[in-house]
Residue frames as qw, qx, qy, qz and C-alpha x, y, z in Angstrom:
[[0.000, 0.883, 0.470, 0.000, 0.00, 0.00, 0.00],
 [0.381, -0.617, 0.092, 0.682, 3.02, 2.27, 0.34],
 [0.293, 0.054, 0.579, 0.759, 3.21, 2.53, -3.44],
 [0.007, -0.713, -0.634, -0.299, -0.43, 3.60, -3.60],
 [0.306, -0.836, -0.209, 0.405, 0.34, 6.37, -1.10],
 [0.372, -0.314, 0.380, 0.786, 3.16, 7.49, -3.41],
 [0.181, 0.460, 0.683, 0.538, 0.58, 7.63, -6.22],
 [0.155, -0.874, -0.460, -0.001, -1.61, 10.02, -4.23],
 [0.406, -0.688, 0.052, 0.599, 1.37, 12.17, -3.23],
 [0.339, -0.057, 0.533, 0.773, 2.57, 12.49, -6.83],
 [0.069, 0.653, 0.655, 0.374, -0.97, 13.29, -7.96],
 [0.256, -0.887, -0.301, 0.240, -1.29, 16.06, -5.35],
 [0.413, -0.499, 0.264, 0.715, 2.10, 17.48, -6.35],
 [0.276, 0.253, 0.635, 0.675, 0.98, 17.53, -9.99],
 [0.053, -0.824, -0.548, -0.134, -2.19, 19.43, -9.08],
 [0.343, -0.802, -0.045, 0.486, -0.11, 22.02, -7.24],
 [0.398, -0.211, 0.486, 0.749, 2.21, 22.30, -10.24],
 [0.165, 0.550, 0.663, 0.480, -0.81, 22.82, -12.52],
 [0.188, -0.892, -0.393, 0.119, -2.19, 25.50, -10.21],
 [0.345, -0.757, 0.170, 0.528, 1.16, 27.32, -10.12],
 [0.680, 0.729, -0.045, -0.065, 1.73, 26.70, -13.86],
 [0.351, -0.677, 0.628, 0.158, 5.07, 25.13, -13.01],
 [0.791, 0.449, -0.310, -0.277, 5.93, 23.34, -16.25],
 [0.277, 0.469, -0.817, 0.190, 9.00, 21.61, -14.84],
 [0.389, -0.123, 0.747, -0.526, 6.93, 20.22, -11.99],
 [0.797, 0.303, 0.126, -0.506, 4.22, 19.07, -14.40],
 [0.652, 0.512, -0.541, -0.139, 6.71, 17.31, -16.68],
 [0.100, 0.363, -0.866, 0.329, 8.13, 15.48, -13.67],
 [0.370, -0.004, 0.737, -0.566, 5.04, 14.52, -11.66],
 [0.712, 0.284, -0.045, -0.640, 2.49, 13.90, -14.43],
 [0.742, 0.278, -0.589, -0.159, 4.14, 10.80, -15.93],
 [0.135, 0.304, -0.832, 0.445, 5.64, 9.76, -12.58],
 [0.563, -0.047, 0.457, -0.687, 2.19, 9.45, -11.04],
 [0.863, 0.253, -0.147, -0.412, 1.01, 7.11, -13.79],
 [0.527, 0.406, -0.734, 0.137, 4.22, 5.05, -13.64],
 [0.146, -0.232, 0.765, -0.583, 3.67, 4.58, -9.90],
 [0.722, 0.097, 0.274, -0.628, 0.03, 3.57, -10.44],
 [0.790, 0.362, -0.443, -0.220, 1.05, 1.07, -13.14],
 [0.296, 0.370, -0.813, 0.337, 3.69, -0.37, -10.81],
 [0.410, -0.125, 0.621, -0.656, 1.14, -0.69, -7.98],
 [0.831, 0.211, 0.030, -0.514, -1.39, -2.45, -10.22],
 [0.639, 0.436, -0.631, -0.048, 1.31, -4.76, -11.58],
 [0.054, -0.352, 0.827, -0.436, 2.11, -5.99, -8.07],
 [0.606, 0.092, 0.589, -0.527, -1.39, -7.50, -7.95],
 [0.681, 0.457, -0.281, -0.498, -1.44, -8.76, -11.55],
 [0.925, -0.134, 0.354, 0.012, 0.63, -11.88, -10.88],
 [0.666, 0.708, -0.211, 0.109, 3.11, -10.98, -13.61],
 [0.005, -0.758, 0.593, -0.271, 5.96, -10.65, -11.16],
 [0.575, -0.312, 0.714, -0.249, 5.25, -14.11, -9.70],
 [0.085, 0.177, -0.884, -0.424, 4.53, -15.85, -13.00],
 [0.087, 0.435, 0.888, -0.117, 0.83, -16.32, -12.15],
 [0.047, -0.037, -0.203, -0.977, -0.74, -13.62, -14.27],
 [0.282, 0.546, 0.667, -0.422, -4.32, -12.55, -13.56],
 [0.349, 0.232, 0.570, 0.707, -5.10, -11.95, -17.23],
 [0.014, 0.829, 0.509, 0.232, -8.23, -9.74, -16.91],
 [0.366, -0.844, -0.074, 0.384, -6.34, -7.35, -14.63],
 [0.532, -0.169, 0.393, 0.731, -3.62, -7.04, -17.24],
 [0.242, 0.654, 0.514, 0.499, -6.07, -5.23, -19.53],
 [0.243, -0.952, -0.184, 0.029, -6.24, -2.48, -16.93],
 [0.574, -0.520, 0.277, 0.569, -2.45, -2.36, -16.79],
 [0.453, 0.262, 0.538, 0.661, -2.39, -2.05, -20.59],
 [0.022, 0.865, 0.427, 0.261, -5.00, 0.70, -20.38],
 [0.419, -0.854, 0.003, 0.309, -2.89, 2.61, -17.86],
 [0.573, -0.219, 0.419, 0.669, 0.16, 2.29, -20.14],
 [0.299, 0.563, 0.527, 0.563, -1.78, 3.73, -23.08],
 [0.180, -0.941, -0.277, -0.076, -2.99, 6.59, -20.88],
 [0.557, -0.614, 0.179, 0.530, 0.60, 7.25, -19.78],
 [0.472, 0.146, 0.503, 0.709, 1.51, 7.52, -23.46],
 [0.059, 0.800, 0.475, 0.362, -1.39, 9.92, -23.93],
 [0.404, -0.866, -0.104, 0.277, -0.13, 12.05, -21.04],
 [0.544, -0.338, 0.348, 0.684, 3.30, 12.28, -22.64],
 [0.331, 0.446, 0.558, 0.616, 1.84, 13.23, -26.05],
 [0.099, -0.893, -0.393, -0.197, -0.27, 16.00, -24.47],
 [0.473, -0.749, 0.044, 0.461, 2.82, 17.50, -22.85],
 [0.503, -0.017, 0.470, 0.725, 4.35, 17.92, -26.32],
 [0.113, 0.200, -0.202, -0.952, 3.48, 20.62, -28.91],
 [0.601, 0.278, 0.280, -0.695, -0.13, 20.90, -30.13],
 [0.586, 0.375, -0.562, -0.448, 0.50, 18.77, -33.23],
 [0.224, 0.131, -0.954, 0.148, 0.77, 15.75, -30.92],
 [0.511, -0.029, 0.397, -0.762, -2.80, 16.20, -29.63],
 [0.818, 0.182, -0.263, -0.478, -4.26, 13.70, -32.12],
 [0.582, 0.219, -0.768, 0.151, -1.72, 10.93, -31.26],
 [0.086, -0.144, 0.696, -0.698, -2.52, 11.61, -27.62],
 [0.680, 0.054, 0.105, -0.723, -6.23, 11.23, -28.36],
 [0.784, 0.210, -0.540, -0.221, -5.55, 7.89, -30.07],
 [0.319, 0.231, -0.813, 0.429, -3.50, 6.69, -27.09],
 [0.343, -0.038, 0.553, -0.759, -6.30, 7.53, -24.66],
 [0.763, 0.149, -0.205, -0.595, -8.81, 5.92, -27.02],
 [0.672, 0.197, -0.713, 0.026, -6.83, 2.67, -26.89],
 [0.026, 0.173, -0.741, 0.649, -6.69, 3.02, -23.12],
 [0.598, 0.030, 0.261, -0.757, -10.49, 3.18, -22.93],
 [0.798, 0.201, -0.450, -0.346, -10.79, 0.18, -25.27],
 [0.414, 0.229, -0.821, 0.320, -8.46, -1.77, -22.97],
 [0.264, -0.075, 0.610, -0.743, -10.63, -0.93, -19.97],
 [0.746, 0.117, -0.068, -0.652, -13.75, -2.05, -21.84],
 [0.721, 0.212, -0.657, -0.065, -12.10, -5.40, -22.59],
 [0.168, 0.212, -0.779, 0.566, -11.04, -5.63, -18.96],
 [0.523, -0.049, 0.354, -0.773, -14.65, -5.20, -17.83],
 [0.324, -0.007, 0.946, 0.014, -15.39, -8.32, -19.83],
 [0.173, 0.517, 0.792, 0.274, -18.63, -7.30, -21.53],
 [0.062, -0.140, -0.090, -0.984, -20.39, -4.18, -22.75],
 [0.526, -0.413, -0.540, -0.510, -23.82, -5.74, -22.19],
 [0.451, -0.491, 0.426, -0.611, -25.37, -5.64, -18.71],
 [0.108, -0.147, 0.970, -0.161, -25.50, -8.91, -16.75],
 [0.333, -0.295, -0.803, -0.397, -28.39, -11.28, -17.38],
 [0.347, -0.629, -0.676, 0.165, -31.49, -10.19, -15.50],
 [0.238, -0.632, -0.176, 0.716, -30.40, -6.54, -15.36],
 [0.361, 0.342, 0.531, 0.686, -31.39, -5.46, -18.85],
 [0.069, -0.875, -0.441, -0.187, -33.98, -2.89, -17.72],
 [0.378, -0.859, 0.037, 0.344, -31.64, -0.86, -15.47],
 [0.563, -0.170, 0.464, 0.662, -28.93, -1.36, -18.09],
 [0.279, 0.596, 0.545, 0.520, -31.19, 0.13, -20.75],
 [0.194, -0.946, -0.256, 0.032, -32.00, 3.07, -18.45],
 [0.505, -0.627, 0.243, 0.541, -28.29, 3.79, -17.93],
 [0.485, 0.147, 0.565, 0.651, -27.68, 3.52, -21.68],
 [0.121, 0.812, 0.484, 0.304, -30.49, 5.99, -22.39],
 [0.315, -0.920, -0.071, 0.220, -29.21, 8.54, -19.88],
 [0.538, -0.430, 0.395, 0.608, -25.65, 8.30, -21.15],
 [0.424, 0.406, 0.584, 0.561, -26.83, 8.66, -24.75],
 [0.013, -0.929, -0.338, -0.149, -28.81, 11.82, -23.97],
 [0.445, -0.808, 0.134, 0.361, -25.86, 13.22, -22.00],
 [0.594, -0.169, 0.500, 0.607, -23.34, 12.32, -24.70],
 [0.351, 0.617, 0.525, 0.469, -25.38, 13.80, -27.55],
 [0.138, -0.970, -0.201, -0.005, -25.88, 17.05, -25.65],
 [0.513, -0.678, 0.276, 0.449, -22.19, 17.37, -24.82],
 [0.570, 0.065, 0.553, 0.604, -21.05, 16.53, -28.33],
 [0.242, 0.817, 0.431, 0.296, -23.38, 19.14, -29.82],
 [0.259, -0.951, 0.037, 0.164, -21.77, 21.80, -27.61],
 [0.580, -0.438, 0.473, 0.498, -18.28, 20.59, -28.52],
 [0.538, 0.410, 0.574, 0.461, -19.17, 20.50, -32.23],
 [0.099, 0.958, 0.232, 0.138, -20.31, 24.13, -32.12],
 [0.422, -0.825, 0.251, 0.281, -17.10, 25.02, -30.33],
 [0.643, -0.110, 0.557, 0.514, -15.00, 23.21, -32.94],
 [0.406, 0.696, 0.459, 0.373, -16.79, 25.09, -35.72],
 [0.101, -0.992, -0.073, -0.019, -16.26, 28.44, -34.00],
 [0.460, -0.742, 0.400, 0.281, -12.57, 27.77, -33.35],
 [0.500, 0.667, -0.471, -0.288, -11.79, 26.38, -36.80],
 [0.229, -0.363, 0.900, -0.073, -11.27, 22.81, -35.61],
 [0.812, 0.196, -0.023, -0.550, -13.84, 21.13, -37.86],
 [0.596, 0.388, -0.700, -0.065, -11.31, 18.43, -38.77],
 [0.001, 0.225, -0.856, 0.465, -11.49, 17.18, -35.19],
 [0.687, -0.076, 0.094, -0.717, -15.23, 16.46, -35.33],
 [0.853, 0.123, -0.466, -0.200, -14.78, 12.87, -36.52],
 [0.488, 0.204, -0.724, 0.442, -12.05, 11.90, -34.04],
 [0.206, -0.182, 0.511, -0.815, -13.89, 13.59, -31.17],
 [0.776, -0.046, -0.105, -0.620, -17.15, 11.84, -32.11],
 [0.794, 0.120, -0.596, 0.026, -15.42, 8.45, -32.17],
 [0.267, 0.213, -0.677, 0.652, -13.71, 9.20, -28.87],
 [0.454, -0.193, 0.261, -0.829, -17.02, 10.31, -27.33],
 [0.861, -0.031, -0.314, -0.399, -18.66, 7.02, -28.30],
 [0.696, 0.146, -0.647, 0.274, -15.82, 4.94, -26.87],
 [0.066, 0.214, -0.601, 0.767, -15.63, 6.80, -23.55],
 [0.648, -0.158, 0.072, -0.742, -19.41, 6.47, -23.21],
 [0.876, 0.028, -0.457, -0.151, -19.08, 2.71, -23.75],
 [0.448, 0.221, -0.673, 0.546, -16.30, 2.60, -21.16],
 [0.262, -0.209, 0.423, -0.842, -18.45, 4.44, -18.63],
 [0.800, -0.076, -0.159, -0.573, -21.45, 2.25, -19.42],
 [0.768, 0.116, -0.622, 0.101, -19.38, -0.91, -18.98],
 [0.224, 0.205, -0.646, 0.700, -18.13, 0.33, -15.62],
 [0.439, -0.168, 0.257, -0.844, -21.53, 1.42, -14.31],
 [0.849, -0.029, -0.260, -0.459, -23.19, -1.86, -15.24],
 [0.477, 0.231, -0.803, 0.271, -20.63, -3.95, -13.34],
 [0.175, -0.114, 0.650, -0.731, -22.67, -3.22, -10.23],
 [0.719, 0.044, -0.060, -0.692, -25.82, -4.75, -11.72],
 [0.933, 0.051, -0.253, -0.251, -26.89, -8.32, -11.11],
 [0.763, -0.550, 0.332, 0.068, -23.92, -9.06, -8.88],
 [0.784, 0.572, -0.159, 0.182, -21.50, -9.09, -11.83],
 [0.434, 0.411, -0.502, 0.626, -18.81, -7.61, -9.60],
 [0.441, -0.441, -0.621, 0.474, -18.60, -7.25, -5.85],
 [0.084, -0.933, -0.348, 0.022, -20.07, -4.11, -4.33],
 [0.400, -0.753, 0.158, 0.498, -16.76, -2.47, -3.42],
 [0.448, -0.104, 0.577, 0.675, -15.07, -3.13, -6.77],
 [0.225, 0.649, 0.626, 0.369, -18.17, -1.98, -8.69],
 [0.161, -0.945, -0.216, 0.187, -18.33, 1.27, -6.73],
 [0.443, -0.581, 0.327, 0.600, -14.63, 1.98, -7.28],
 [0.374, 0.089, 0.641, 0.664, -14.70, 1.36, -11.04],
 [0.111, 0.781, 0.585, 0.189, -18.02, 3.17, -11.45],
 [0.220, -0.922, -0.068, 0.312, -16.73, 6.26, -9.65],
 [0.469, -0.416, 0.460, 0.629, -13.37, 6.02, -11.42],
 [0.361, 0.354, 0.675, 0.538, -14.94, 5.75, -14.87],
 [0.020, 0.898, 0.438, 0.041, -17.30, 8.66, -14.14],
 [0.314, -0.831, 0.120, 0.444, -14.40, 10.88, -13.05],
 [0.456, -0.150, 0.599, 0.640, -12.33, 9.87, -16.10],
 [0.252, 0.631, 0.646, 0.347, -15.34, 10.66, -18.33],
 [0.121, -0.951, -0.236, 0.159, -15.75, 14.04, -16.62],
 [0.440, -0.590, 0.325, 0.594, -12.05, 14.80, -17.05],
 [0.414, 0.170, 0.653, 0.611, -12.25, 14.11, -20.79],
 [0.102, 0.824, 0.522, 0.194, -15.29, 16.38, -21.11],
 [0.276, -0.899, -0.037, 0.338, -13.61, 19.19, -19.17],
 [0.474, -0.361, 0.475, 0.648, -10.46, 18.88, -21.26],
 [0.323, 0.416, 0.662, 0.533, -12.40, 18.92, -24.54],
 [0.042, -0.912, -0.407, 0.012, -14.49, 21.85, -23.32],
 [0.375, -0.754, 0.143, 0.520, -11.36, 23.79, -22.44],
 [0.423, -0.163, 0.593, 0.665, -9.86, 23.14, -25.87],
 [0.155, 0.334, 0.721, 0.588, -12.85, 23.57, -28.14],
 [0.147, -0.809, -0.548, -0.151, -15.47, 25.65, -26.32],
 [0.037, 0.825, -0.147, 0.545, -13.54, 27.98, -24.04],
 [0.375, 0.190, -0.693, 0.586, -11.46, 28.26, -20.86],
 [0.579, -0.696, -0.270, -0.327, -12.92, 28.24, -17.36],
 [0.258, -0.791, 0.444, -0.333, -11.38, 28.95, -13.94],
 [0.448, -0.469, 0.752, -0.117, -8.75, 26.45, -12.76],
 [0.848, 0.332, -0.175, -0.374, -9.45, 24.33, -15.84],
 [0.550, 0.452, -0.695, 0.100, -6.14, 22.45, -15.90],
 [0.164, -0.286, 0.783, -0.528, -6.32, 21.65, -12.17],
 [0.728, 0.091, 0.345, -0.585, -9.89, 20.35, -12.50],
 [0.790, 0.411, -0.382, -0.245, -8.99, 18.27, -15.55],
 [0.415, 0.409, -0.775, 0.244, -6.05, 16.63, -13.82],
 [0.358, -0.219, 0.675, -0.607, -7.76, 16.09, -10.46],
 [0.830, 0.166, 0.194, -0.496, -10.69, 14.25, -12.05],
 [0.720, 0.480, -0.492, -0.102, -8.32, 12.38, -14.36],
 [0.187, 0.415, -0.817, 0.355, -5.99, 11.15, -11.63],
 [0.490, -0.095, 0.631, -0.593, -8.79, 10.20, -9.24],
 [0.839, 0.295, -0.056, -0.455, -10.54, 8.44, -12.10],
 [0.615, 0.444, -0.651, 0.031, -7.49, 6.37, -12.98],
 [0.068, -0.307, 0.807, -0.500, -6.94, 5.50, -9.32],
 [0.682, 0.040, 0.381, -0.623, -10.58, 4.44, -8.97],
 [0.839, 0.356, -0.291, -0.293, -10.39, 2.17, -12.01],
 [0.440, 0.439, -0.752, 0.221, -7.14, 0.58, -10.86],
 [0.255, -0.227, 0.733, -0.589, -8.29, 0.03, -7.27],
 [0.780, 0.130, 0.194, -0.581, -11.63, -1.39, -8.43],
 [0.777, 0.394, -0.466, -0.154, -9.93, -3.78, -10.83],
 [0.222, 0.385, -0.812, 0.378, -7.49, -4.95, -8.14],
 [0.483, -0.106, 0.588, -0.641, -10.37, -5.54, -5.70],
 [0.841, 0.242, -0.078, -0.477, -12.19, -7.56, -8.36],
 [0.871, 0.307, -0.382, 0.037, -9.27, -9.89, -9.06]]
């Protein structure tokens, strides 16, 4: 658990660096936090002992892709699209790790209700982002952002439905559900900042929700396996 404490410390240091706009601090703590979280998750994956817990490895792979995305987004603006692709692959890895996009048997009605709410939310958000992309001359990003929006919605849906029908234990389902929701929120805030307009403490809010989301997903996955 000491390594998980290091994760939280590095995350907090990164938030402070974002608030103070300390680029050197950001470049140091942003990837370091994810490396520490990957290392912590790996200790429970069985890889180090030769008894790999294969489903958990998909979450490790997802974290690695997200680390790559973090690095791309610290580079000049032309690397934004590769960063988007890296995060997209991270979300796909998480979806595979959840095991199924469909809700568990016997939970189709609540699953359909969650799907409906997420669809309404996603369409509304994408419409706002699309208008922002048009106004800022970023029309070429409409397709990639639409694809990304669909995938992150599927990731969130997969996470939220793990708590239905006893598919996952209560604690693990709560952790991954909260983690996925925070990751989803972070992506929305980041896209809003880029395509619609800035808002107070935007970078701090983006990174706080992002880090807590990744921690929630990792902890939930570890509890599950």
